[in-house]
All heavy atoms as an XYZ file, in Angstrom:
814
protein
N      -0.351     -3.848     11.559
C       0.001     -4.147     10.183
C       0.235     -5.593      9.972
O       0.907     -6.203     10.847
C       1.269     -3.361      9.809
C       1.763     -3.667      8.403
C       1.084     -1.929      9.935
N      -0.292     -6.152      8.965
C      -0.063     -7.603      8.613
C       0.574     -7.506      7.202
O       0.029     -6.991      6.206
C      -1.455     -8.329      8.486
C      -1.165     -9.791      8.102
C      -2.138     -8.322      9.837
N       1.732     -8.028      7.103
C       2.603     -8.102      5.933
C       2.822     -9.530      5.566
O       2.963    -10.466      6.384
C       3.949     -7.403      6.128
N       2.906     -9.743      4.259
C       3.064    -11.065      3.725
C       4.008    -11.100      2.466
O       4.160    -10.021      1.903
C       1.768    -11.729      3.398
C       0.952    -11.038      2.365
C      -0.455    -11.581      2.197
O      -0.668    -12.769      2.631
O      -1.267    -10.976      1.576
N       4.531    -12.168      2.189
C       5.507    -12.318      1.003
C       4.558    -12.327     -0.294
O       3.706    -13.210     -0.432
C       6.221    -13.726      1.178
C       7.203    -13.888      0.072
O       7.828    -12.823     -0.332
O       7.473    -15.037     -0.396
N       4.817    -11.343     -1.038
C       4.121    -11.205     -2.319
C       5.203    -10.905     -3.398
O       6.145    -10.260     -3.214
C       3.142    -10.045     -2.289
C       2.513     -9.753     -3.660
C       2.012    -10.268     -1.299
N       5.088    -11.595     -4.528
C       6.133    -11.428     -5.610
C       5.632    -10.583     -6.791
O       6.427    -10.063     -7.508
C       6.499    -12.805     -6.100
C       7.107    -13.633     -5.094
C       8.395    -13.132     -4.684
N       8.961    -13.779     -3.546
C       9.962    -13.318     -2.840
N      10.570    -12.205     -3.204
N      10.412    -14.024     -1.857
N       4.296    -10.450     -6.962
C       3.768     -9.665     -8.165
C       2.623     -8.846     -7.829
O       1.799     -9.212     -6.944
C       3.281    -10.770     -9.125
C       3.721    -10.627    -10.501
C       3.231    -11.723    -11.440
O       2.036    -12.215    -11.316
O       4.077    -12.291    -12.192
N       2.555     -7.639     -8.395
C       1.415     -6.735     -8.156
C       1.233     -5.916     -9.451
O       2.017     -5.875    -10.353
C       1.728     -5.785     -7.010
N       0.103     -5.308     -9.477
C      -0.193     -4.328    -10.701
C      -0.238     -2.959    -10.039
O      -0.483     -2.741     -8.935
C      -1.351     -4.784    -11.399
S      -2.982     -4.790    -10.385
N      -0.136     -2.040    -10.989
C      -0.203     -0.590    -10.534
C      -1.646     -0.112    -10.506
O      -2.393     -0.362    -11.417
C       0.649      0.226    -11.549
C       1.122      1.499    -10.945
C       2.067      2.195    -11.924
N       3.476      1.781    -11.740
C       4.257      2.064    -10.711
N       3.763      2.691     -9.660
N       5.502      1.744    -10.756
N      -1.937      0.606     -9.447
C      -3.284      1.110     -9.241
C      -3.556      2.174    -10.256
O      -2.673      3.007    -10.536
C      -3.574      1.664     -7.792
N      -4.738      2.323    -10.758
C      -5.145      3.388    -11.681
C      -5.435      4.611    -10.741
O      -6.096      4.489     -9.762
C      -6.319      3.072    -12.510
C      -6.025      1.963    -13.574
C      -7.334      1.463    -14.226
C      -5.147      2.414    -14.615
N      -4.953      5.801    -11.186
C      -5.458      6.959    -10.349
C      -6.868      7.100    -10.256
O      -7.667      6.815    -11.197
C      -4.797      8.098    -11.213
C      -3.843      7.543    -12.159
C      -4.297      6.078    -12.396
N      -7.314      7.549     -9.124
C      -8.752      7.710     -8.822
C      -9.334      8.808     -9.711
O      -8.643      9.919     -9.885
C      -9.018      7.961     -7.412
N     -10.533      8.682    -10.236
C     -11.180      9.691    -10.967
C     -11.953     10.477     -9.940
O     -12.459     10.015     -8.999
C     -12.129      9.084    -11.983
C     -11.342      8.224    -13.097
C     -12.200      7.917    -14.216
N     -13.523      7.342    -13.778
C     -13.995      6.188    -14.404
N     -13.237      5.625    -15.364
N     -15.064      5.710    -13.988
N     -11.913     11.822    -10.177
C     -12.610     12.708     -9.237
C     -14.093     12.336     -8.850
O     -14.522     12.456     -7.691
C     -12.587     14.100     -9.840
C     -11.443     14.009    -10.828
C     -11.439     12.554    -11.203
N     -14.799     11.816     -9.799
C     -16.217     11.467     -9.566
C     -16.308     10.163     -8.778
O     -17.416      9.831     -8.283
C     -16.983     11.396    -10.882
C     -16.598     10.189    -11.775
C     -15.472     10.473    -12.763
O     -14.771     11.498    -12.591
O     -15.248      9.644    -13.610
N     -15.285      9.412     -8.611
C     -15.260      8.132     -7.914
C     -14.381      8.253     -6.685
O     -13.848      7.239     -6.224
C     -14.900      7.055     -8.742
C     -15.849      6.812     -9.849
C     -15.338      5.677    -10.657
N     -16.400      4.807    -10.954
C     -16.234      3.676    -11.648
N     -15.106      3.222    -11.998
N     -17.332      2.899    -11.919
N     -14.077      9.415     -6.083
C     -13.067      9.568     -5.062
C     -13.340      8.581     -3.830
O     -12.385      8.071     -3.261
C     -13.076     10.990     -4.589
C     -11.834     11.464     -3.901
C     -10.665     10.985     -4.560
N      -9.718     11.953     -4.743
C      -8.546     11.781     -5.273
N      -8.168     10.563     -5.612
N      -7.648     12.629     -5.574
N     -14.557      8.330     -3.485
C     -14.874      7.459     -2.314
C     -15.137      6.030     -2.705
O     -15.430      5.221     -1.864
C     -15.948      8.049     -1.493
C     -15.635      9.385     -0.876
C     -14.482      9.312      0.130
O     -14.350      8.281      0.844
O     -13.594     10.227      0.062
N     -14.992      5.694     -4.009
C     -15.211      4.303     -4.422
C     -14.231      3.316     -3.670
O     -13.051      3.592     -3.689
C     -15.071      4.255     -5.890
C     -15.410      2.808     -6.509
O     -15.854      1.971     -5.732
O     -15.304      2.668     -7.727
N     -14.770      2.287     -3.136
C     -13.944      1.360     -2.441
C     -13.047      0.481     -3.235
O     -12.063     -0.091     -2.917
C     -14.718      0.495     -1.455
N     -13.457      0.333     -4.593
C     -12.658     -0.485     -5.442
C     -11.418      0.241     -5.989
O     -11.523      1.273     -6.414
C     -13.590     -0.984     -6.648
O     -14.679     -1.615     -6.083
C     -12.817     -1.872     -7.544
N     -10.297     -0.528     -5.925
C      -9.043      0.046     -6.567
C      -8.943     -0.688     -7.921
O      -8.724     -1.897     -7.949
C      -7.876     -0.247     -5.671
C      -6.563      0.229     -6.398
C      -8.002      0.468     -4.364
N      -8.988      0.051     -9.025
C      -8.840     -0.476    -10.315
C      -7.377     -0.507    -10.587
O      -6.606      0.372    -10.202
C      -9.481      0.372    -11.312
C     -11.047      0.335    -11.044
C     -11.663      1.336    -10.358
C     -11.971     -0.642    -11.345
N     -13.019      0.987    -10.338
C     -13.264     -0.147    -10.868
C     -11.908     -1.830    -11.991
C     -14.368     -0.943    -11.049
C     -13.020     -2.576    -12.188
C     -14.290     -2.144    -11.711
N      -6.831     -1.533    -11.312
C      -5.428     -1.597    -11.607
C      -5.236     -2.124    -12.956
O      -6.041     -2.486    -13.708
C      -4.765     -2.561    -10.638
S      -5.159     -4.293    -10.819
N      -3.949     -1.770    -13.370
C      -3.562     -2.110    -14.744
C      -3.223     -3.687    -14.800
O      -2.014     -3.931    -14.563
C      -2.336     -1.313    -15.225
C      -2.715      0.229    -15.159
C      -1.445      1.036    -15.474
C      -1.801      2.456    -15.393
N      -0.600      3.348    -15.527
N      -4.197     -4.451    -14.912
C      -3.973     -5.930    -14.810
C      -3.096     -6.471    -15.800
O      -2.417     -7.622    -15.608
C      -5.334     -6.605    -14.813
N      -2.960     -5.884    -16.938
C      -2.097     -6.449    -18.026
C      -0.605     -6.146    -17.694
O       0.342     -6.691    -18.351
C      -2.512     -6.013    -19.314
C      -2.427     -4.414    -19.457
O      -2.609     -3.732    -18.427
O      -2.278     -3.920    -20.595
N      -0.345     -5.234    -16.678
C       1.017     -4.971    -16.314
C       1.312     -5.520    -15.003
O       0.759     -5.248    -14.026
C       1.279     -3.369    -16.246
C       1.172     -2.684    -17.588
C       1.299     -1.170    -17.417
O       1.911     -0.780    -16.370
O       0.862     -0.438    -18.232
N       2.322     -6.430    -14.947
C       2.813     -7.063    -13.658
C       4.139     -6.536    -13.279
O       5.001     -6.328    -14.143
C       2.836     -8.566    -13.843
C       1.529     -9.132    -14.019
C       0.676     -8.887    -12.815
N      -0.417     -9.832    -12.624
C      -1.291     -9.592    -11.721
N      -1.403     -8.560    -10.931
N      -2.353    -10.463    -11.671
N       4.311     -6.228    -11.986
C       5.513     -5.644    -11.556
C       6.033     -6.503    -10.299
O       5.242     -7.067     -9.572
C       5.339     -4.157    -11.012
C       4.918     -3.301    -12.071
N       5.732     -2.613    -12.947
C       3.600     -2.941    -12.545
C       4.989     -1.925    -13.816
N       3.771     -2.064    -13.553
N       7.407     -6.586    -10.194
C       7.933     -7.346     -9.127
C       7.941     -6.551     -7.842
O       8.340     -5.359     -7.811
C       9.356     -7.674     -9.502
O       9.932     -8.440     -8.485
N       7.402     -7.157     -6.726
C       7.448     -6.534     -5.412
C       7.903     -7.603     -4.438
O       8.051     -8.772     -4.840
C       6.060     -5.961     -4.976
C       5.579     -4.844     -5.896
C       5.034     -7.108     -5.009
N       8.220     -7.243     -3.294
C       8.746     -8.230     -2.268
C       7.826     -8.281     -0.989
O       7.943     -9.232     -0.293
C      10.132     -7.789     -1.782
C      11.107     -7.929     -2.915
C      12.498     -7.435     -2.456
O      12.706     -6.326     -2.055
N      13.425     -8.355     -2.555
N       6.990     -7.328     -0.785
C       6.093     -7.301      0.433
C       4.721     -6.895      0.162
O       4.539     -5.889     -0.554
C       6.857     -6.367      1.476
S       5.910     -6.233      3.013
N       3.809     -7.649      0.674
C       2.389     -7.171      0.551
C       1.832     -6.787      1.943
O       2.045     -7.424      2.856
N       1.210     -5.594      1.936
C       0.503     -5.146      3.190
C      -0.868     -5.680      3.040
O      -1.747     -5.157      2.368
C       0.520     -3.618      3.236
C       2.050     -3.163      3.229
C      -0.149     -3.220      4.525
C       2.904     -3.768      4.319
N      -1.241     -6.636      3.759
C      -2.572     -7.307      3.787
C      -3.671     -6.521      4.579
O      -4.744     -6.313      4.018
C      -2.472     -8.711      4.364
O      -3.794     -9.280      4.365
N      -3.265     -6.025      5.722
C      -4.097     -5.290      6.608
C      -3.264     -4.293      7.283
O      -2.136     -4.498      7.771
C      -4.796     -6.182      7.622
C      -5.833     -7.148      6.978
C      -6.439     -8.003      8.052
N      -6.739     -9.408      7.749
C      -5.924    -10.318      7.255
N      -4.731    -10.020      6.989
N      -6.316    -11.539      6.934
N      -3.975     -3.132      7.609
C      -3.370     -2.031      8.432
C      -4.535     -1.359      9.113
O      -5.600     -1.104      8.549
C      -2.553     -1.081      7.535
C      -3.225     -0.487      6.417
S      -2.022      0.388      5.388
C      -3.042      0.911      4.070
N      -4.257     -0.964     10.326
C      -5.276     -0.324     11.162
C      -4.619      0.422     12.259
O      -3.763     -0.103     12.900
C      -6.276     -1.363     11.672
C      -7.449     -0.724     12.317
C      -8.627     -0.231     11.770
C      -7.612     -0.542     13.724
N      -9.465      0.195     12.693
C      -8.892      0.037     13.947
C      -6.812     -0.871     14.823
C      -9.412      0.402     15.209
C      -7.395     -0.489     16.075
C      -8.648      0.111     16.294
N      -5.210      1.554     12.545
C      -4.714      2.380     13.711
C      -6.094      2.846     14.366
O      -7.030      3.300     13.673
C      -3.923      3.605     13.299
C      -3.680      4.582     14.439
C      -2.588      3.150     12.700
N      -6.113      2.845     15.686
C      -7.276      3.313     16.423
C      -7.588      4.749     15.928
O      -6.667      5.554     15.829
C      -7.032      3.372     17.895
C      -8.209      3.598     18.724
N      -8.721      4.803     18.897
C      -9.109      2.731     19.404
C      -9.732      4.705     19.713
N      -9.978      3.440     20.003
N      -8.862      5.054     15.724
C      -9.313      6.374     15.232
C      -8.668      7.571     16.088
O      -8.370      8.546     15.455
C     -10.805      6.345     15.274
C     -11.209      4.956     15.157
C     -10.116      4.170     15.804
N      -8.541      7.379     17.306
C      -8.028      8.425     18.138
C      -6.592      8.770     17.763
O      -6.087      9.952     18.040
C      -8.086      7.987     19.659
C      -7.794      9.209     20.564
C      -7.799      8.759     22.052
N      -8.997      8.012     22.356
C      -8.956      7.137     23.424
N      -7.957      7.026     24.165
N     -10.094      6.535     23.650
N      -5.819      7.860     17.210
C      -4.448      8.002     16.919
C      -4.090      8.242     15.465
O      -2.916      8.275     15.059
C      -3.616      6.842     17.485
C      -3.796      6.783     18.943
C      -4.636      5.780     19.556
C      -3.121      7.632     19.773
C      -4.774      5.743     20.943
C      -3.304      7.575     21.198
C      -4.127      6.628     21.723
N      -5.152      8.369     14.670
C      -4.961      8.551     13.171
C      -4.391      9.974     12.875
O      -4.609     10.845     13.682
C      -6.219      8.216     12.355
C      -6.513      6.778     12.439
C      -7.768      6.414     11.726
N      -8.102      5.027     11.890
C      -9.211      4.433     11.578
N     -10.171      5.064     10.961
N      -9.365      3.157     11.845
N      -3.915     10.120     11.727
C      -3.377     11.492     11.274
C      -2.222     11.954     12.081
O      -2.028     13.208     12.286
C      -4.509     12.429     11.097
C      -5.755     12.013     10.489
C      -5.754     12.028      8.994
N      -5.182     13.304      8.482
C      -4.698     13.372      7.186
N      -4.676     12.372      6.446
N      -4.258     14.472      6.754
N      -1.511     11.092     12.743
C      -0.319     11.373     13.589
C       0.946     10.727     13.123
O       1.908     10.790     13.827
C      -0.608     10.981     15.011
C      -1.800     11.698     15.659
C      -1.849     11.408     17.103
N      -3.075     11.959     17.673
C      -3.393     11.819     18.965
N      -2.636     11.170     19.798
N      -4.496     12.405     19.416
N       0.886     10.088     11.968
C       2.089      9.510     11.401
C       2.369      8.034     11.958
O       3.379      7.489     11.659
N       1.421      7.415     12.703
C       1.678      6.146     13.315
C       1.807      5.075     12.228
O       2.761      4.318     12.234
C       0.448      5.753     14.338
C       0.563      4.319     14.814
C       0.443      6.754     15.418
N       0.845      5.107     11.297
C       0.913      4.019     10.200
C       2.151      4.216      9.354
O       2.787      3.270      8.966
C      -0.330      4.048      9.341
C      -0.411      2.883      8.379
S      -0.171      1.228      9.144
C      -1.659      1.125     10.094
N       2.495      5.385      9.095
C       3.781      5.663      8.308
C       4.990      5.088      9.070
O       5.818      4.453      8.343
N       5.030      5.246     10.304
C       6.123      4.691     11.119
C       6.074      3.160     11.129
O       7.081      2.435     11.015
C       6.146      5.237     12.514
C       6.618      6.711     12.569
C       6.961      7.240     13.894
N       5.830      7.161     14.822
C       4.878      8.079     15.023
N       4.869      9.151     14.252
N       3.980      7.945     15.923
N       4.888      2.587     11.218
C       4.724      1.147     11.150
C       5.133      0.602      9.823
O       5.809     -0.456      9.747
C       3.288      0.791     11.487
C       2.809      0.931     12.922
C       1.340      0.667     12.995
C       3.613     -0.076     13.805
N       4.761      1.259      8.773
C       5.071      0.891      7.396
C       6.664      0.916      7.219
O       7.303      0.101      6.651
C       4.365      1.538      6.344
C       2.815      1.227      6.227
C       2.223      2.221      5.251
C       2.691     -0.167      5.838
N       7.251      1.965      7.767
C       8.714      2.126      7.660
C       9.398      0.942      8.361
O      10.384      0.410      7.887
C       9.206      3.508      8.376
C       8.852      4.703      7.470
O       8.621      4.517      6.334
O       8.949      5.785      8.046
N       8.862      0.504      9.509
C       9.323     -0.575     10.282
C       9.210     -1.836      9.442
O      10.242     -2.633      9.442
C       8.694     -0.709     11.638
O       9.125     -1.781     12.334
N       8.105     -2.062      8.740
C       7.904     -3.248      7.918
C       9.089     -3.249      6.881
O       9.653     -4.307      6.606
C       6.554     -3.304      7.309
C       6.440     -4.386      6.271
C       5.488     -3.602      8.363
N       9.191     -2.112      6.169
C      10.192     -2.069      5.130
C      11.603     -2.284      5.652
O      12.430     -2.994      4.980
C      10.112     -0.674      4.363
C       8.913     -0.486      3.662
C       8.929      0.740      2.751
N       9.350      1.995      3.485
C      10.463      2.624      3.201
N      11.285      2.302      2.222
N      10.693      3.807      3.851
N      11.850     -1.892      6.775
C      13.265     -1.963      7.440
C      13.516     -3.460      7.754
O      14.704     -3.923      7.670
C      13.384     -1.074      8.555
N      12.524     -4.150      8.262
C      12.718     -5.503      8.834
C      12.065     -6.740      8.106
O      12.286     -7.831      8.574
C      12.126     -5.511     10.241
C      12.936     -4.431     11.173
O      14.079     -4.304     10.929
O      12.293     -3.836     12.046
N      11.348     -6.483      7.033
C      10.691     -7.596      6.402
C      11.678     -8.562      5.782
O      11.439     -9.770      5.895
C       9.720     -6.995      5.294
C       8.785     -8.086      4.769
C       7.701     -8.542      5.475
C       8.983     -8.644      3.514
C       6.936     -9.516      5.001
C       8.148     -9.623      3.011
C       7.117    -10.109      3.730
N      12.633     -8.122      5.105
C      13.718     -8.969      4.530
C      14.938     -8.754      5.382
O      15.521     -7.712      5.442
C      13.961     -8.615      3.072
C      15.125     -9.477      2.521
C      12.756     -8.815      2.271
N      15.405     -9.834      6.017
C      16.653     -9.740      6.872
C      17.786     -9.107      6.152
O      18.124     -9.610      5.122
C      16.964    -11.150      7.399
C      18.086    -11.235      8.357
C      17.990    -10.726      9.661
C      19.321    -11.629      7.904
C      19.064    -10.658     10.493
C      20.503    -11.597      8.763
C      20.334    -11.185     10.081
O      21.417    -11.059     10.888
N      18.344     -8.080      6.751
C      19.558     -7.482      6.212
C      19.350     -6.673      5.018
O      20.300     -6.182      4.381
N      18.146     -6.339      4.654
C      17.827     -5.588      3.503
C      16.676     -4.647      3.784
O      15.510     -5.102      3.951
C      17.562     -6.395      2.219
S      17.096     -5.600      0.751
N      16.799     -3.318      3.642
C      15.665     -2.467      3.775
C      15.003     -2.236      2.392
O      15.688     -2.051      1.436
C      16.202     -1.058      4.256
N      13.681     -2.433      2.350
C      12.965     -2.357      1.155
C      12.642     -0.854      0.810
O      12.392     -0.046      1.687
C      11.616     -3.111      1.246
C      11.728     -4.619      1.476
C      10.334     -5.220      1.642
C      12.549     -5.308      0.389
N      12.549     -0.569     -0.513
C      12.105      0.787     -0.876
C      10.582      0.758     -0.901
O       9.977     -0.280     -0.930
N      10.042      1.928     -0.985
C       8.521      2.075     -1.020
C       8.021      1.414     -2.334
O       6.879      0.943     -2.392
C       8.103      3.499     -0.924
C       8.367      4.097      0.413
C       7.971      5.524      0.464
C       8.270      6.084      1.932
N       7.858      7.537      1.949
N       8.775      1.284     -3.386
C       8.430      0.719     -4.626
C       8.402     -0.839     -4.519
O       7.865     -1.507     -5.438
C       9.243      1.136     -5.745
C      10.692      0.571     -5.829
C      11.713      1.332     -4.719
O      11.235      2.339     -4.124
O      12.711      0.689     -4.504
N       8.881     -1.351     -3.435
C       8.948     -2.885     -3.291
C       7.700     -3.348     -2.502
O       7.641     -4.566     -2.190
C      10.236     -3.232     -2.629
N       6.811     -2.548     -2.090
C       5.656     -2.924     -1.384
C       4.332     -2.735     -2.144
O       4.238     -1.856     -2.978
C       5.475     -2.230      0.135
C       5.389     -0.790     -0.050
C       6.697     -2.585      0.930
C       5.020     -0.072      1.253
N       3.411     -3.673     -1.802
C       2.094     -3.532     -2.438
C       1.017     -3.656     -1.430
O       1.257     -4.108     -0.319
C       1.949     -4.664     -3.527
N      -0.106     -3.213     -1.684
C      -1.247     -3.143     -0.738
C      -2.367     -3.933     -1.314
O      -2.643     -4.019     -2.540
C      -1.790     -1.768     -0.594
C      -0.781     -0.774     -0.018
C       0.155     -0.235     -0.736
C      -0.715     -0.553      1.399
C       1.117      0.699     -0.221
C       0.283      0.185      1.898
C       1.178      0.860      1.157
N      -3.001     -4.856     -0.400
C      -4.238     -5.544     -0.872
C      -5.315     -4.496     -1.006
O      -5.160     -3.370     -0.717
C      -4.636     -6.600      0.132
O      -5.016     -6.093      1.329
N      -6.419     -4.876     -1.559
C      -7.515     -3.958     -1.909
C      -7.871     -3.116     -0.736
O      -8.480     -3.436      0.192
C      -8.800     -4.704     -2.331
C      -8.648     -5.372     -3.693
C      -8.637     -4.386     -4.781
O      -9.345     -3.351     -4.783
N      -7.823     -4.641     -5.827
N      -7.272     -1.874     -0.707
C      -7.594     -0.961      0.451
C      -8.906     -0.246      0.421
O      -9.567     -0.090     -0.575
C      -6.453      0.116      0.289
C      -6.158      0.126     -1.211
C      -6.450     -1.254     -1.678
N      -9.352      0.098      1.573
C     -10.545      0.943      1.845
C     -10.267      2.326      1.319
O      -9.087      2.644      0.962
C     -10.859      1.043      3.299
O      -9.793      1.730      3.967
C     -11.050     -0.358      3.919
N     -11.277      3.206      1.160
C     -10.986      4.659      0.767
C      -9.848      5.269      1.612
O      -9.040      5.974      1.120
C     -12.353      5.241      0.910
C     -13.313      4.129      0.600
C     -12.673      2.965      1.273
N      -9.965      5.104      2.956
C      -8.959      5.638      3.808
C      -7.629      4.985      3.546
O      -6.619      5.668      3.509
C      -9.307      5.472      5.270
C     -10.377      6.409      5.733
O     -10.640      7.403      5.109
O     -10.918      6.151      6.873
N      -7.575      3.709      3.255
C      -6.311      2.990      2.933
C      -5.748      3.436      1.666
O      -4.537      3.570      1.534
N      -6.594      3.713      0.659
C      -6.180      4.320     -0.580
C      -5.364      5.636     -0.395
O      -4.351      5.929     -1.002
C      -7.293      4.514     -1.594
C      -7.733      3.235     -2.251
C      -8.574      3.507     -3.392
C      -9.992      4.073     -3.070
N     -10.884      4.122     -4.256
N      -5.979      6.507      0.435
C      -5.419      7.800      0.670
C      -4.077      7.587      1.378
O      -3.082      8.309      1.026
C      -6.362      8.680      1.437
C      -7.466      9.298      0.684
C      -8.243     10.318      1.472
N      -9.053      9.730      2.466
C     -10.249      9.224      2.217
N     -10.797      9.128      1.014
N     -11.023      8.654      3.230
N      -4.026      6.713      2.356
C      -2.744      6.505      3.120
C      -1.743      5.909      2.099
O      -0.574      6.371      2.139
C      -2.954      5.527      4.238
C      -1.697      5.227      4.986
C      -1.801      5.752      6.459
C      -1.315      3.850      4.896
N      -2.098      4.889      1.287
C      -1.114      4.256      0.355
C      -0.596      5.299     -0.653
O       0.597      5.378     -0.890
C      -1.795      3.126     -0.320
N      -1.425      6.117     -1.142
C      -0.938      7.126     -2.011
C      -0.056      8.170     -1.403
O       0.947      8.583     -1.949
C      -2.178      7.835     -2.682
N      -0.419      8.602     -0.173
C       0.402      9.529      0.524
C       1.713      8.972      0.944
O       2.853      9.558      0.802
C      -0.339     10.092      1.756
N       1.737      7.722      1.407
C       2.918      7.021      1.847
C       3.893      6.828      0.729
O       5.107      7.007      0.819
C       2.590      5.722      2.571
C       3.870      5.030      3.106
C       4.498      5.501      4.224
C       4.374      3.946      2.494
C       5.546      4.961      4.772
C       5.471      3.377      3.003
C       6.065      3.873      4.143
O       7.269      3.307      4.618
N       3.359      6.301     -0.460
C       4.244      5.981     -1.563
C       4.609      7.174     -2.468
O       5.491      7.138     -3.241
C       3.606      4.859     -2.381
O       2.385      5.360     -2.968
C       3.472      3.592     -1.720
N       3.847      8.290     -2.253
C       4.025      9.454     -3.048
C       3.321      9.447     -4.437
O       3.750     10.207     -5.273
N       2.479      8.443     -4.713
C       1.881      8.362     -6.014
C       0.422      7.726     -5.772
O       0.276      6.884     -4.974
C       2.736      7.491     -6.968
O       2.064      7.438     -8.255
C       3.003      6.145     -6.438
N      -0.432      8.164     -6.791
C      -1.727      7.525     -6.829
C      -1.713      6.199     -7.455
O      -2.673      5.378     -7.446
C      -2.718      8.357     -7.576
C      -3.245      9.540     -6.793
O      -3.067      9.636     -5.540
O      -3.730     10.524     -7.393
N      -0.568      5.856     -8.174
C      -0.337      4.592     -8.813
C       0.458      3.663     -7.937
O       1.465      3.098     -8.516
C       0.239      4.849    -10.211
C      -0.686      5.701    -11.072
C      -0.124      5.912    -12.499
O       0.896      5.228    -12.866
O      -0.760      6.625    -13.201
N       0.148      3.439     -6.691
C       0.854      2.526     -5.851
C       0.512      1.089     -6.279
O      -0.360      0.869     -7.093
C       0.426      2.735     -4.382
C      -1.013      2.718     -4.184
C      -1.712      1.520     -3.793
C      -1.778      3.890     -4.193
C      -3.011      1.439     -3.650
C      -3.144      3.835     -3.930
C      -3.729      2.608     -3.677
N       1.279      0.135     -5.867
C       1.088     -1.250     -6.265
C      -0.044     -1.951     -5.446
O      -0.083     -1.681     -4.261
C       2.360     -2.100     -6.084
C       3.451     -1.629     -7.109
C       4.687     -1.211     -6.726
C       3.203     -1.831     -8.493
C       5.616     -0.825     -7.612
C       4.099     -1.470     -9.394
C       5.369     -0.950     -8.968
N      -0.792     -2.746     -6.142
C      -1.970     -3.462     -5.554
C      -1.777     -4.981     -5.927
O      -1.393     -5.306     -7.022
C      -3.305     -2.878     -6.020
C      -4.473     -3.708     -5.462
C      -3.394     -1.427     -5.813
N      -2.128     -5.802     -5.022
C      -2.212     -7.247     -5.248
C      -3.462     -7.844     -4.738
O      -4.184     -7.263     -4.003
C      -0.960     -7.951     -4.570
C      -0.997     -8.152     -3.138
C      -1.408     -9.340     -2.516
C      -0.712     -7.072     -2.237
C      -1.483     -9.444     -1.128
C      -0.754     -7.155     -0.968
C      -1.216     -8.426     -0.330
O      -1.245     -8.510      0.975
N      -3.742     -9.035     -5.214
C      -4.951     -9.762     -4.726
C      -4.555    -10.894     -3.949
O      -3.604    -11.537     -3.974
C      -5.696    -10.228     -5.987
C      -6.231     -9.071     -6.847
C      -7.003     -9.494     -7.975
N      -7.142     -8.402     -8.879
C      -8.285     -7.749     -9.038
N      -9.414     -8.149     -8.515
N      -8.293     -6.714     -9.990
């Protein structure tokens, strides 16, 4: 996981069923939201995927990114994720409208 300081993000638009595998994440560009952490890159070896490894890594980032303050899931944003990354971000945050930054 590569995390960086990010202050602003927009909310991702929910995926339309006909574009489920589209790599582009469309966002509500006219709405800006305050965030504290950007997830620039994330990767887990294919052999270890679907075992909760990335969720634990993201939990660790949220716990330690700001000294003395654990971040909520609403305080993180993802850079343009791949289709697998979109599924993970939606599952991790509990919404298809997770935050995205450029």
